[in-house]
N, C-alpha and C positions, 0 to 999 in steps of 0.2 A: 409926456413921452409918446413915441409912436412905435408900435410893433405890428409887423405884417401889414403895413400901410394903414393901420387903425389908430387914431389918436386916443390915448387913455390918460387918466390921472392915475398915478401910482404912489403908494406910500409903503414904507417898510414897517412891519409889525413883527416883533420878536425875530428879526432877521429874515422874514419872508415878505416878498413883494406882493401887495394886494392891489389889484387893478379895478378901475371903474371906467367903462367906455364913455367917452364924451358924447357920442351921438345919441345914446338911449339911456344912459346912467345904469346899465346892467353891471352888476358886480360879478367877479369870478368866484363862484361858489366853491370851486375846488380849492382855491387859495385860502378862502375863509376857513374851511374845514382843516386845512394844514395848520393854520395859525392856532386853531382850537386844540390841536394835538390829536386829532382823530387819525388812527392808523389807516393805511391804504385800503385794506379789505373792507373795513367798516365805512370808509369814505365812499367807496364804490357803491355799496348797498344803499347808503343815504341818497347819493346822487341819482341812482337808478329808480329808487322807490319814491322818495319824497319830492325831490326837485323836479323830476320828470313829469309830475302831475300838473305843474304850472307852466307858464311860458318860459322857455329856456332855449339855449343854443349850445350845442356841443362843438367845440373847436378842436380839430385834430390836424396834425401836420403844421407846417409853417414854423414860425418862431416858437421855440419851446416854452418860454415864459408866458406867452399869450394863450397857450392851449388850456383846455379845461372846459367845465360847464359854466356857462354864463346865464 
């Protein structure tokens, strides 16, 4: 699939699309946490505290399903 001009692999897990970018194999961490059932408030804390310490990219704006922390 292609979202916001970015080619991705996408699979459905428990009714939620989970994407992996073809160019660098980054996974959308936001989507993974949604699949795990983590509520929005806790998800935000995890993404800001734990994911932010490593190499990541925040995507805001553009196609909604592509947004999130990669």
